[in-house]
PASEBA-1860 file (N, C-alpha, C; in nm, 3 decimals):
! residues 112
1> MLSFFCSC> -6.307/-0.805/6.012/-6.221/-0.696/5.962/-6.082/-0.739/5.928 ~ -6.030/-0.705/5.825/-5.899/-0.752/5.774/-5.808/-0.621/5.784 ~ -5.692/-0.627/5.848/-5.605/-0.508/5.858/-5.479/-0.545/5.791 ~ -5.423/-0.448/5.725/-5.294/-0.463/5.642/-5.200/-0.358/5.669 ~ -5.086/-0.386/5.720/-4.984/-0.290/5.751/-4.869/-0.302/5.671 ~ -4.814/-0.202/5.619/-4.694/-0.196/5.538/-4.606/-0.100/5.601 ~ -4.472/-0.149/5.616/-4.383/-0.042/5.657/-4.251/-0.060/5.584 ~ -4.188/0.048/5.556/-4.067/0.057/5.475/-3.962/0.115/5.550
9> DHSGKQES> -3.848/0.050/5.567/-3.738/0.098/5.632/-3.621/0.101/5.551 ~ -3.596/0.215/5.485/-3.471/0.236/5.385/-3.352/0.234/5.466 ~ -3.348/0.272/5.595/-3.214/0.288/5.655/-3.130/0.165/5.656 ~ -3.203/0.050/5.677/-3.128/-0.076/5.673/-3.066/-0.113/5.554 ~ -3.144/-0.082/5.427/-3.077/-0.095/5.303/-2.958/-0.016/5.272 ~ -2.956/0.124/5.322/-2.847/0.200/5.299/-2.734/0.158/5.381 ~ -2.765/0.112/5.513/-2.661/0.067/5.582/-2.596/-0.053/5.520 ~ -2.663/-0.149/5.463/-2.595/-0.267/5.411/-2.523/-0.221/5.302
17> NNLNQEKF> -2.574/-0.121/5.214/-2.484/-0.068/5.097/-2.345/-0.002/5.145 ~ -2.353/0.058/5.249/-2.232/0.127/5.305/-2.126/0.007/5.363 ~ -2.183/-0.102/5.398/-2.103/-0.216/5.439/-2.028/-0.269/5.326 ~ -2.079/-0.258/5.200/-2.015/-0.309/5.080/-1.926/-0.213/5.006 ~ -1.913/-0.092/5.064/-1.826/0.014/5.005/-1.700/0.027/5.080 ~ -1.596/0.055/5.000/-1.449/0.071/5.050/-1.400/0.198/5.000 ~ -1.297/0.259/5.066/-1.236/0.377/5.017/-1.155/0.344/4.894 ~ -1.140/0.414/4.797/-1.063/0.396/4.680/-0.912/0.371/4.717
25> DKIKWQVK> -0.861/0.264/4.682/-0.711/0.237/4.686/-0.658/0.184/4.565 ~ -0.565/0.273/4.505/-0.521/0.252/4.360/-0.447/0.100/4.352 ~ -0.389/0.054/4.459/-0.332/-0.086/4.454/-0.428/-0.186/4.446 ~ -0.533/-0.185/4.533/-0.642/-0.288/4.538/-0.724/-0.263/4.400 ~ -0.750/-0.137/4.353/-0.822/-0.113/4.231/-0.755/-0.208/4.110 ~ -0.624/-0.222/4.106/-0.555/-0.297/4.011/-0.551/-0.443/4.023 ~ -0.603/-0.493/4.141/-0.583/-0.637/4.162/-0.679/-0.713/4.075 ~ -0.635/-0.823/4.013/-0.708/-0.891/3.914/-0.693/-1.044/3.952
33> EDKDYPYR> -0.798/-1.107/3.988/-0.814/-1.254/4.019/-0.873/-1.317/3.899 ~ -0.810/-1.402/3.832/-0.870/-1.480/3.732/-0.906/-1.365/3.620 ~ -1.041/-1.362/3.593/-1.083/-1.256/3.505/-1.157/-1.152/3.583 ~ -1.170/-1.142/3.715/-1.241/-1.051/3.784/-1.153/-0.957/3.859 ~ -1.209/-0.830/3.892/-1.153/-0.719/3.992/-1.218/-0.720/4.105 ~ -1.193/-0.803/4.216/-1.265/-0.815/4.326/-1.292/-0.700/4.416 ~ -1.221/-0.580/4.395/-1.243/-0.468/4.489/-1.305/-0.340/4.411 ~ -1.313/-0.351/4.286/-1.362/-0.228/4.205/-1.507/-0.188/4.240
41> SKMLEDLI> -1.599/-0.288/4.236/-1.732/-0.246/4.272/-1.745/-0.172/4.390 ~ -1.678/-0.230/4.506/-1.680/-0.173/4.640/-1.622/-0.040/4.644 ~ -1.525/0.009/4.551/-1.452/0.122/4.559/-1.523/0.229/4.456 ~ -1.592/0.187/4.376/-1.638/0.266/4.257/-1.720/0.385/4.310 ~ -1.794/0.393/4.421/-1.863/0.511/4.471/-1.755/0.605/4.525 ~ -1.669/0.561/4.603/-1.569/0.655/4.660/-1.491/0.715/4.550 ~ -1.445/0.635/4.448/-1.377/0.692/4.339/-1.446/0.810/4.273 ~ -1.577/0.775/4.231/-1.648/0.877/4.168/-1.692/1.006/4.258
49> SNHPLKGL> -1.702/0.980/4.375/-1.757/1.088/4.473/-1.635/1.179/4.527 ~ -1.520/1.108/4.543/-1.413/1.176/4.617/-1.288/1.205/4.545 ~ -1.271/1.158/4.417/-1.146/1.161/4.341/-1.198/1.212/4.181 ~ -1.188/1.340/4.186/-1.229/1.408/4.057/-1.125/1.364/3.946 ~ -1.179/1.314/3.844/-1.096/1.269/3.741/-1.096/1.374/3.616 ~ -1.211/1.443/3.613/-1.219/1.534/3.494/-1.086/1.648/3.501 ~ -1.037/1.657/3.384/-0.921/1.750/3.374/-0.795/1.688/3.397 ~ -0.784/1.562/3.445/-0.659/1.494/3.457/-0.603/1.467/3.323
57> KKDELIDI> -0.471/1.462/3.323/-0.394/1.419/3.191/-0.409/1.266/3.196 ~ -0.409/1.203/3.076/-0.405/1.070/3.063/-0.285/0.992/3.137 ~ -0.177/1.055/3.151/-0.072/0.984/3.241/-0.102/0.993/3.384 ~ -0.167/1.103/3.432/-0.211/1.103/3.559/-0.325/1.008/3.601 ~ -0.414/0.993/3.510/-0.524/0.903/3.523/-0.472/0.756/3.525 ~ -0.380/0.718/3.436/-0.324/0.589/3.447/-0.247/0.565/3.574 ~ -0.182/0.663/3.610/-0.114/0.654/3.746/-0.204/0.615/3.856 ~ -0.332/0.671/3.855/-0.425/0.637/3.958/-0.489/0.504/3.935
65> LGLPDRTD> -0.545/0.481/3.814/-0.628/0.366/3.780/-0.553/0.248/3.713 ~ -0.444/0.271/3.671/-0.354/0.165/3.603/-0.408/0.163/3.455 ~ -0.353/0.076/3.386/-0.381/0.062/3.240/-0.528/0.029/3.222 ~ -0.590/0.068/3.126/-0.732/0.027/3.103/-0.746/-0.114/3.054 ~ -0.862/-0.179/3.074/-0.891/-0.305/3.010/-0.898/-0.293/2.860 ~ -0.950/-0.188/2.811/-0.964/-0.164/2.668/-0.961/-0.021/2.644 ~ -0.920/0.008/2.500/-0.908/0.152/2.466/-0.986/0.147/2.329 ~ -1.032/0.268/2.293/-1.102/0.285/2.156/-1.085/0.437/2.132
73> SSYLFYRI> -1.001/0.477/2.039/-0.962/0.606/2.010/-0.942/0.690/2.118 ~ -1.035/0.765/2.154/-1.023/0.856/2.276/-1.116/0.814/2.398 ~ -1.138/0.681/2.416/-1.202/0.625/2.518/-1.125/0.534/2.592 ~ -1.121/0.516/2.733/-1.062/0.423/2.800/-1.169/0.342/2.878 ~ -1.163/0.222/2.896/-1.253/0.138/2.955/-1.206/0.056/3.068 ~ -1.249/0.063/3.195/-1.224/-0.011/3.317/-1.341/-0.097/3.352 ~ -1.309/-0.235/3.338/-1.414/-0.310/3.381/-1.443/-0.314/3.528 ~ -1.555/-0.305/3.580/-1.583/-0.303/3.723/-1.629/-0.440/3.773
81> AQKRIGVF> -1.715/-0.493/3.700/-1.776/-0.627/3.731/-1.845/-0.682/3.610 ~ -1.836/-0.817/3.612/-1.898/-0.892/3.499/-1.964/-1.018/3.553 ~ -2.084/-1.042/3.516/-2.155/-1.170/3.543/-2.139/-1.254/3.430 ~ -2.130/-1.386/3.453/-2.103/-1.484/3.343/-2.180/-1.605/3.377 ~ -2.206/-1.670/3.277/-2.239/-1.816/3.294/-2.131/-1.896/3.226 ~ -2.054/-1.964/3.298/-1.935/-2.027/3.248/-1.838/-1.915/3.199 ~ -1.809/-1.916/3.064/-1.706/-1.834/3.011/-1.789/-1.725/2.938 ~ -1.917/-1.738/2.920/-2.003/-1.637/2.847/-2.056/-1.521/2.943
89> PLSTKTLV> -2.013/-1.393/2.904/-2.051/-1.273/2.964/-2.204/-1.250/2.946 ~ -2.277/-1.228/3.066/-2.412/-1.185/3.062/-2.435/-1.042/3.072 ~ -2.356/-0.976/3.163/-2.356/-0.827/3.185/-2.232/-0.787/3.224 ~ -2.191/-0.666/3.186/-2.060/-0.605/3.230/-2.090/-0.462/3.268 ~ -2.033/-0.416/3.389/-2.033/-0.286/3.435/-1.902/-0.221/3.413 ~ -1.899/-0.111/3.346/-1.770/-0.058/3.308/-1.760/0.091/3.327 ~ -1.646/0.137/3.364/-1.625/0.276/3.383/-1.552/0.325/3.246 ~ -1.638/0.414/3.192/-1.593/0.464/3.061/-1.533/0.607/3.084
97> IKLNKDGT> -1.419/0.634/3.031/-1.353/0.764/3.039/-1.309/0.818/2.889 ~ -1.382/0.953/2.867/-1.358/1.004/2.742/-1.245/1.112/2.764 ~ -1.135/1.109/2.673/-1.046/1.201/2.668/-1.059/1.304/2.561 ~ -1.028/1.431/2.602/-1.030/1.553/2.495/-0.901/1.527/2.399 ~ -0.902/1.614/2.299/-0.788/1.597/2.210/-0.665/1.632/2.262 ~ -0.660/1.708/2.368/-0.536/1.743/2.441/-0.498/1.640/2.543 ~ -0.580/1.520/2.554/-0.533/1.406/2.635/-0.576/1.417/2.771 ~ -0.660/1.513/2.791/-0.720/1.529/2.940/-0.855/1.468/2.959
105> VAWRKIHG> -0.905/1.431/3.070/-1.033/1.376/3.088/-1.150/1.466/3.070 ~ -1.227/1.440/2.963/-1.350/1.516/2.945/-1.461/1.471/3.042 ~ -1.477/1.360/3.058/-1.599/1.308/3.138/-1.576/1.152/3.156 ~ -1.651/1.107/3.263/-1.658/0.962/3.286/-1.789/0.919/3.321 ~ -1.834/0.809/3.271/-1.952/0.747/3.296/-1.960/0.601/3.316 ~ -2.058/0.558/3.397/-2.076/0.413/3.433/-2.165/0.357/3.332 ~ -2.120/0.243/3.269/-2.201/0.177/3.160/-2.228/0.037/3.207 ~ -2.358/0.006/3.216/-2.396/-0.124/3.248/-2.472/-0.149/3.376
END
């Protein structure tokens, strides 16, 4: 007789995810080491969950997040993380913020 047991414990996984998270800190958010932002991935969940961006004016947003890595008409792009082989990017995770015509935040999305 062959017995097979499978058990799943998701609590450990959530616990390890919580260990990798930090409270949003606007100074640490802007820290850039070489080509990377070492704290953004860890602070992203807190930023999204606890710091409403919708309705903020562009100036207020920039006061909180700093200058974006890239802009395109009414979109602001903040790079969160990038995986590379040498100098070649493989994948990039980005916070994308859309501004209304009046310059207030319409929405934010995570791309990548």
